[in-house]
Structures are given as structure tokens and as C-alpha cells.
N, CA, C and O atoms as a GROMACS GRO file, in nm:
protein
  344
    1UNK      N    1   1.167   0.273  -2.508
    1UNK     CA    2   1.038   0.341  -2.506
    1UNK      C    3   0.925   0.243  -2.481
    1UNK      O    4   0.830   0.275  -2.410
    2UNK      N    5   0.932   0.124  -2.537
    2UNK     CA    6   0.828   0.023  -2.519
    2UNK      C    7   0.812  -0.018  -2.373
    2UNK      O    8   0.700  -0.037  -2.326
    3UNK      N    9   0.925  -0.031  -2.301
    3UNK     CA   10   0.921  -0.068  -2.160
    3UNK      C   11   0.853   0.042  -2.077
    3UNK      O   12   0.776   0.012  -1.985
    4UNK      N   13   0.881   0.165  -2.109
    4UNK     CA   14   0.819   0.277  -2.037
    4UNK      C   15   0.668   0.276  -2.059
    4UNK      O   16   0.591   0.296  -1.964
    5UNK      N   17   0.624   0.254  -2.182
    5UNK     CA   18   0.480   0.250  -2.212
    5UNK      C   19   0.413   0.133  -2.139
    5UNK      O   20   0.301   0.147  -2.089
    6UNK      N   21   0.479   0.017  -2.134
    6UNK     CA   22   0.424  -0.098  -2.061
    6UNK      C   23   0.411  -0.065  -1.912
    6UNK      O   24   0.310  -0.100  -1.850
    7UNK      N   25   0.511   0.001  -1.856
    7UNK     CA   26   0.508   0.038  -1.714
    7UNK      C   27   0.395   0.137  -1.687
    7UNK      O   28   0.323   0.124  -1.588
    8UNK      N   29   0.379   0.236  -1.774
    8UNK     CA   30   0.270   0.333  -1.758
    8UNK      C   31   0.136   0.264  -1.766
    8UNK      O   32   0.048   0.290  -1.683
    9UNK      N   33   0.118   0.176  -1.863
    9UNK     CA   34  -0.009   0.104  -1.878
    9UNK      C   35  -0.037   0.018  -1.756
    9UNK      O   36  -0.150   0.016  -1.707
   10UNK      N   37   0.064  -0.051  -1.705
   10UNK     CA   38   0.047  -0.135  -1.585
   10UNK      C   39   0.005  -0.049  -1.467
   10UNK      O   40  -0.088  -0.084  -1.394
   11UNK      N   41   0.073   0.063  -1.446
   11UNK     CA   42   0.043   0.150  -1.333
   11UNK      C   43  -0.096   0.212  -1.343
   11UNK      O   44  -0.162   0.233  -1.241
   12UNK      N   45  -0.142   0.241  -1.464
   12UNK     CA   46  -0.276   0.297  -1.481
   12UNK      C   47  -0.384   0.194  -1.448
   12UNK      O   48  -0.493   0.231  -1.406
   13UNK      N   49  -0.355   0.066  -1.467
   13UNK     CA   50  -0.452  -0.039  -1.438
   13UNK      C   51  -0.460  -0.070  -1.288
   13UNK      O   52  -0.556  -0.132  -1.243
   14UNK      N   53  -0.361  -0.029  -1.214
   14UNK     CA   54  -0.360  -0.060  -1.072
   14UNK      C   55  -0.462   0.026  -1.000
   14UNK      O   56  -0.477   0.145  -1.029
   15UNK      N   57  -0.532  -0.034  -0.907
   15UNK     CA   58  -0.632   0.038  -0.829
   15UNK      C   59  -0.617   0.002  -0.682
   15UNK      O   60  -0.564  -0.104  -0.648
   16UNK      N   61  -0.664   0.090  -0.597
   16UNK     CA   62  -0.667   0.063  -0.454
   16UNK      C   63  -0.770  -0.045  -0.426
   16UNK      O   64  -0.877  -0.046  -0.487
   17UNK      N   65  -0.738  -0.136  -0.336
   17UNK     CA   66  -0.825  -0.247  -0.299
   17UNK      C   67  -0.866  -0.229  -0.154
   17UNK      O   68  -0.782  -0.210  -0.066
   18UNK      N   69  -0.995  -0.234  -0.129
   18UNK     CA   70  -1.046  -0.217   0.008
   18UNK      C   71  -1.004  -0.338   0.092
   18UNK      O   72  -1.011  -0.452   0.046
   19UNK      N   73  -0.962  -0.312   0.216
   19UNK     CA   74  -0.916  -0.422   0.302
   19UNK      C   75  -1.031  -0.514   0.340
   19UNK      O   76  -1.007  -0.630   0.375
   20UNK      N   77  -1.154  -0.466   0.333
   20UNK     CA   78  -1.267  -0.554   0.363
   20UNK      C   79  -1.307  -0.640   0.243
   20UNK      O   80  -1.392  -0.728   0.256
   21UNK      N   81  -1.247  -0.614   0.126
   21UNK     CA   82  -1.270  -0.698   0.007
   21UNK      C   83  -1.166  -0.808  -0.006
   21UNK      O   84  -1.199  -0.923  -0.036
   22UNK      N   85  -1.039  -0.771   0.017
   22UNK     CA   86  -0.930  -0.868  -0.001
   22UNK      C   87  -0.805  -0.814   0.065
   22UNK      O   88  -0.782  -0.693   0.068
   23UNK      N   89  -0.724  -0.905   0.119
   23UNK     CA   90  -0.595  -0.868   0.178
   23UNK      C   91  -0.483  -0.912   0.085
   23UNK      O   92  -0.502  -1.004   0.005
   24UNK      N   93  -0.367  -0.849   0.093
   24UNK     CA   94  -0.256  -0.888   0.005
   24UNK      C   95  -0.194  -1.020   0.046
   24UNK      O   96  -0.224  -1.074   0.152
   25UNK      N   97  -0.107  -1.071  -0.040
   25UNK     CA   98  -0.030  -1.191  -0.006
   25UNK      C   99   0.054  -1.163   0.117
   25UNK      O  100   0.093  -1.050   0.143
   26UNK      N  101   0.080  -1.268   0.192
   26UNK     CA  102   0.158  -1.253   0.314
   26UNK      C  103   0.301  -1.209   0.283
   26UNK      O  104   0.364  -1.258   0.189
   27UNK      N  105   0.350  -1.117   0.363
   27UNK     CA  106   0.488  -1.068   0.360
   27UNK      C  107   0.533  -1.011   0.226
   27UNK      O  108   0.652  -1.013   0.194
   28UNK      N  109   0.439  -0.959   0.149
   28UNK     CA  110   0.470  -0.890   0.024
   28UNK      C  111   0.449  -0.740   0.050
   28UNK      O  112   0.340  -0.701   0.092
   29UNK      N  113   0.549  -0.657   0.027
   29UNK     CA  114   0.530  -0.514   0.054
   29UNK      C  115   0.423  -0.453  -0.036
   29UNK      O  116   0.419  -0.478  -0.156
   30UNK      N  117   0.337  -0.373   0.025
   30UNK     CA  118   0.230  -0.303  -0.048
   30UNK      C  119   0.220  -0.161   0.006
   30UNK      O  120   0.269  -0.130   0.114
   31UNK      N  121   0.155  -0.076  -0.072
   31UNK     CA  122   0.121   0.057  -0.023
   31UNK      C  123  -0.012   0.048   0.050
   31UNK      O  124  -0.104  -0.019   0.003
   32UNK      N  125  -0.022   0.115   0.164
   32UNK     CA  126  -0.148   0.118   0.237
   32UNK      C  127  -0.196   0.262   0.245
   32UNK      O  128  -0.117   0.356   0.250
   33UNK      N  129  -0.328   0.279   0.245
   33UNK     CA  130  -0.389   0.410   0.264
   33UNK      C  131  -0.458   0.407   0.400
   33UNK      O  132  -0.534   0.314   0.430
   34UNK      N  133  -0.431   0.508   0.480
   34UNK     CA  134  -0.489   0.516   0.614
   34UNK      C  135  -0.546   0.655   0.638
   34UNK      O  136  -0.498   0.754   0.584
   35UNK      N  137  -0.649   0.659   0.720
   35UNK     CA  138  -0.708   0.786   0.761
   35UNK      C  139  -0.673   0.811   0.907
   35UNK      O  140  -0.692   0.724   0.992
   36UNK      N  141  -0.622   0.928   0.933
   36UNK     CA  142  -0.581   0.966   1.068
   36UNK      C  143  -0.664   1.084   1.117
   36UNK      O  144  -0.731   1.150   1.037
   37UNK      N  145  -0.661   1.109   1.243
   37UNK     CA  146  -0.730   1.224   1.304
   37UNK      C  147  -0.876   1.228   1.262
   37UNK      O  148  -0.925   1.326   1.205
   38UNK      N  149  -0.947   1.118   1.292
   38UNK     CA  150  -1.091   1.107   1.263
   38UNK      C  151  -1.121   1.128   1.115
   38UNK      O  152  -1.223   1.186   1.080
   39UNK      N  153  -1.030   1.081   1.029
   39UNK     CA  154  -1.053   1.086   0.885
   39UNK      C  155  -1.018   1.218   0.820
   39UNK      O  156  -1.033   1.233   0.699
   40UNK      N  157  -0.970   1.314   0.897
   40UNK     CA  158  -0.936   1.446   0.841
   40UNK      C  159  -0.808   1.439   0.759
   40UNK      O  160  -0.797   1.502   0.654
   41UNK      N  161  -0.711   1.362   0.807
   41UNK     CA  162  -0.583   1.349   0.738
   41UNK      C  163  -0.570   1.209   0.679
   41UNK      O  164  -0.600   1.110   0.746
   42UNK      N  165  -0.525   1.202   0.555
   42UNK     CA  166  -0.501   1.073   0.491
   42UNK      C  167  -0.353   1.060   0.461
   42UNK      O  168  -0.286   1.158   0.433
   43UNK      N  169  -0.303   0.938   0.467
   43UNK     CA  170  -0.161   0.915   0.442
   43UNK      C  171  -0.141   0.782   0.372
   43UNK      O  172  -0.229   0.696   0.372
   44UNK      N  173  -0.024   0.768   0.311
   44UNK     CA  174   0.015   0.644   0.243
   44UNK      C  175   0.145   0.597   0.305
   44UNK      O  176   0.232   0.678   0.336
   45UNK      N  177   0.158   0.466   0.323
   45UNK     CA  178   0.280   0.410   0.382
   45UNK      C  179   0.305   0.272   0.323
   45UNK      O  180   0.222   0.218   0.248
   46UNK      N  181   0.420   0.216   0.357
   46UNK     CA  182   0.456   0.082   0.315
   46UNK      C  183   0.426  -0.014   0.430
   46UNK      O  184   0.455   0.016   0.546
   47UNK      N  185   0.366  -0.130   0.398
   47UNK     CA  186   0.335  -0.228   0.502
   47UNK      C  187   0.330  -0.368   0.440
   47UNK      O  188   0.335  -0.384   0.318
   48UNK      N  189   0.321  -0.466   0.527
   48UNK     CA  190   0.311  -0.607   0.488
   48UNK      C  191   0.193  -0.667   0.565
   48UNK      O  192   0.167  -0.628   0.679
   49UNK      N  193   0.123  -0.762   0.504
   49UNK     CA  194   0.021  -0.837   0.578
   49UNK      C  195   0.089  -0.961   0.637
   49UNK      O  196   0.160  -1.033   0.566
   50UNK      N  197   0.069  -0.985   0.764
   50UNK     CA  198   0.130  -1.098   0.833
   50UNK      C  199   0.023  -1.196   0.880
   50UNK      O  200  -0.061  -1.161   0.963
   51UNK      N  201   0.027  -1.318   0.828
   51UNK     CA  202  -0.065  -1.421   0.876
   51UNK      C  203  -0.033  -1.460   1.020
   51UNK      O  204  -0.122  -1.490   1.099
   52UNK      N  205   0.096  -1.458   1.052
   52UNK     CA  206   0.138  -1.494   1.188
   52UNK      C  207   0.077  -1.397   1.290
   52UNK      O  208   0.029  -1.439   1.396
   53UNK      N  209   0.081  -1.269   1.258
   53UNK     CA  210   0.023  -1.168   1.347
   53UNK      C  211  -0.127  -1.151   1.327
   53UNK      O  212  -0.197  -1.098   1.413
   54UNK      N  213  -0.176  -1.198   1.212
   54UNK     CA  214  -0.312  -1.172   1.167
   54UNK      C  215  -0.341  -1.021   1.174
   54UNK      O  216  -0.446  -0.976   1.219
   55UNK      N  217  -0.242  -0.946   1.125
   55UNK     CA  218  -0.248  -0.801   1.131
   55UNK      C  219  -0.144  -0.744   1.034
   55UNK      O  220  -0.063  -0.817   0.976
   56UNK      N  221  -0.149  -0.613   1.017
   56UNK     CA  222  -0.051  -0.544   0.934
   56UNK      C  223   0.080  -0.532   1.007
   56UNK      O  224   0.084  -0.502   1.127
   57UNK      N  225   0.190  -0.554   0.935
   57UNK     CA  226   0.324  -0.531   0.986
   57UNK      C  227   0.365  -0.394   0.932
   57UNK      O  228   0.393  -0.378   0.813
   58UNK      N  229   0.369  -0.296   1.022
   58UNK     CA  230   0.390  -0.156   0.984
   58UNK      C  231   0.518  -0.106   1.050
   58UNK      O  232   0.548  -0.142   1.164
   59UNK      N  233   0.593  -0.024   0.979
   59UNK     CA  234   0.715   0.033   1.034
   59UNK      C  235   0.686   0.112   1.163
   59UNK      O  236   0.579   0.171   1.177
   60UNK      N  237   0.780   0.112   1.254
   60UNK     CA  238   0.764   0.178   1.384
   60UNK      C  239   0.728   0.326   1.368
   60UNK      O  240   0.639   0.375   1.438
   61UNK      N  241   0.795   0.397   1.279
   61UNK     CA  242   0.767   0.540   1.261
   61UNK      C  243   0.623   0.565   1.216
   61UNK      O  244   0.561   0.663   1.257
   62UNK      N  245   0.570   0.475   1.132
   62UNK     CA  246   0.432   0.490   1.087
   62UNK      C  247   0.334   0.462   1.200
   62UNK      O  248   0.230   0.526   1.209
   63UNK      N  249   0.368   0.366   1.286
   63UNK     CA  250   0.283   0.340   1.404
   63UNK      C  251   0.280   0.462   1.496
   63UNK      O  252   0.177   0.492   1.556
   64UNK      N  253   0.393   0.532   1.507
   64UNK     CA  254   0.400   0.648   1.595
   64UNK      C  255   0.308   0.761   1.551
   64UNK      O  256   0.261   0.838   1.635
   65UNK      N  257   0.283   0.772   1.421
   65UNK     CA  258   0.192   0.878   1.375
   65UNK      C  259   0.046   0.833   1.376
   65UNK      O  260  -0.043   0.910   1.339
   66UNK      N  261   0.021   0.709   1.418
   66UNK     CA  262  -0.117   0.665   1.435
   66UNK      C  263  -0.168   0.563   1.336
   66UNK      O  264  -0.285   0.527   1.340
   67UNK      N  265  -0.082   0.515   1.246
   67UNK     CA  266  -0.128   0.412   1.152
   67UNK      C  267  -0.138   0.279   1.224
   67UNK      O  268  -0.041   0.235   1.288
   68UNK      N  269  -0.253   0.215   1.215
   68UNK     CA  270  -0.272   0.081   1.271
   68UNK      C  271  -0.383   0.011   1.192
   68UNK      O  272  -0.438   0.069   1.099
   69UNK      N  273  -0.416  -0.111   1.229
   69UNK     CA  274  -0.514  -0.187   1.151
   69UNK      C  275  -0.651  -0.121   1.149
   69UNK      O  276  -0.730  -0.146   1.058
   70UNK      N  277  -0.680  -0.038   1.247
   70UNK     CA  278  -0.809   0.032   1.250
   70UNK      C  279  -0.813   0.152   1.155
   70UNK      O  280  -0.921   0.194   1.114
   71UNK      N  281  -0.697   0.206   1.119
   71UNK     CA  282  -0.695   0.325   1.034
   71UNK      C  283  -0.670   0.292   0.886
   71UNK      O  284  -0.691   0.376   0.799
   72UNK      N  285  -0.624   0.169   0.858
   72UNK     CA  286  -0.595   0.128   0.718
   72UNK      C  287  -0.724   0.087   0.650
   72UNK      O  288  -0.797   0.002   0.702
   73UNK      N  289  -0.753   0.146   0.535
   73UNK     CA  290  -0.877   0.113   0.465
   73UNK      C  291  -0.855   0.060   0.324
   73UNK      O  292  -0.944  -0.007   0.271
   74UNK      N  293  -0.741   0.085   0.262
   74UNK     CA  294  -0.713   0.035   0.128
   74UNK      C  295  -0.565  -0.002   0.116
   74UNK      O  296  -0.482   0.043   0.194
   75UNK      N  297  -0.535  -0.084   0.016
   75UNK     CA  298  -0.396  -0.119  -0.015
   75UNK      C  299  -0.385  -0.138  -0.166
   75UNK      O  300  -0.485  -0.155  -0.235
   76UNK      N  301  -0.262  -0.134  -0.215
   76UNK     CA  302  -0.237  -0.162  -0.357
   76UNK      C  303  -0.094  -0.212  -0.373
   76UNK      O  304  -0.006  -0.178  -0.294
   77UNK      N  305  -0.070  -0.294  -0.476
   77UNK     CA  306   0.068  -0.337  -0.502
   77UNK      C  307   0.156  -0.216  -0.530
   77UNK      O  308   0.109  -0.112  -0.578
   78UNK      N  309   0.282  -0.230  -0.501
   78UNK     CA  310   0.376  -0.122  -0.531
   78UNK      C  311   0.393  -0.114  -0.683
   78UNK      O  312   0.421  -0.215  -0.747
   79UNK      N  313   0.377   0.004  -0.741
   79UNK     CA  314   0.391   0.018  -0.887
   79UNK      C  315   0.531  -0.023  -0.933
   79UNK      O  316   0.629  -0.008  -0.860
   80UNK      N  317   0.538  -0.073  -1.055
   80UNK     CA  318   0.665  -0.110  -1.115
   80UNK      C  319   0.737   0.017  -1.157
   80UNK      O  320   0.680   0.102  -1.224
   81UNK      N  321   0.861   0.028  -1.118
   81UNK     CA  322   0.940   0.145  -1.157
   81UNK      C  323   0.993   0.127  -1.299
   81UNK      O  324   1.025   0.015  -1.339
   82UNK      N  325   1.002   0.234  -1.375
   82UNK     CA  326   1.059   0.222  -1.510
   82UNK      C  327   1.206   0.186  -1.504
   82UNK      O  328   1.276   0.223  -1.410
   83UNK      N  329   1.251   0.114  -1.604
   83UNK     CA  330   1.392   0.074  -1.608
   83UNK      C  331   1.484   0.189  -1.647
   83UNK      O  332   1.602   0.189  -1.614
   84UNK      N  333   1.430   0.286  -1.716
   84UNK     CA  334   1.508   0.400  -1.765
   84UNK      C  335   1.530   0.502  -1.654
   84UNK      O  336   1.446   0.518  -1.566
   85UNK      N  337   1.642   0.570  -1.660
   85UNK     CA  338   1.670   0.678  -1.565
   85UNK      C  339   1.622   0.812  -1.617
   85UNK      O  340   1.646   0.915  -1.554
   86UNK      N  341   1.554   0.813  -1.729
   86UNK     CA  342   1.508   0.936  -1.791
   86UNK      C  343   1.390   0.992  -1.716
   86UNK      O  344   1.337   1.097  -1.753
   0.00000   0.00000   0.00000
């Protein structure tokens, strides 16, 4: 029970970070928030920041729906999953 409460507390403290404020560590998977279709549709995906590319490394399927460095506006670390299967 203590581990679950720690995980919940950690996840509640996590917040979205604007890409114009700070970028994530290189090659660490993060959740990204992007606006598509002139901001009408919003989506979340998994991506990595690449210093080599000086751009986001995004899965091909996500690029196909329009996610790119111009549409990404926030990111956050991936929340810690609880150890329990409950």
C-alpha cells in the first residue's frame, strides 16, 4: 500500500513542461502534447529529444497524423507505474 501511495503522490506532482521553457534529457522517453488541425485536436504521444537531430524523435505513425516539432507544445516525464497488479 505504501508503494502505491508514493506512486500516486509522485504522479500528482508531475506537470506538463512547455517546450519553450525546457527540453527533456536526450534520448529519454517522454510524453508529448501536440495540437493538430490548427489547434482543434490535441493528442499525446511518446517521443525522445535528440541532440543529434536537434529535434524530436517521433514514431513514424505519429508523424503520419501530423505530429512534428511545430505541433508539440508540452512534454512530461512518463509517470511511474505502480508495482502492484491490483
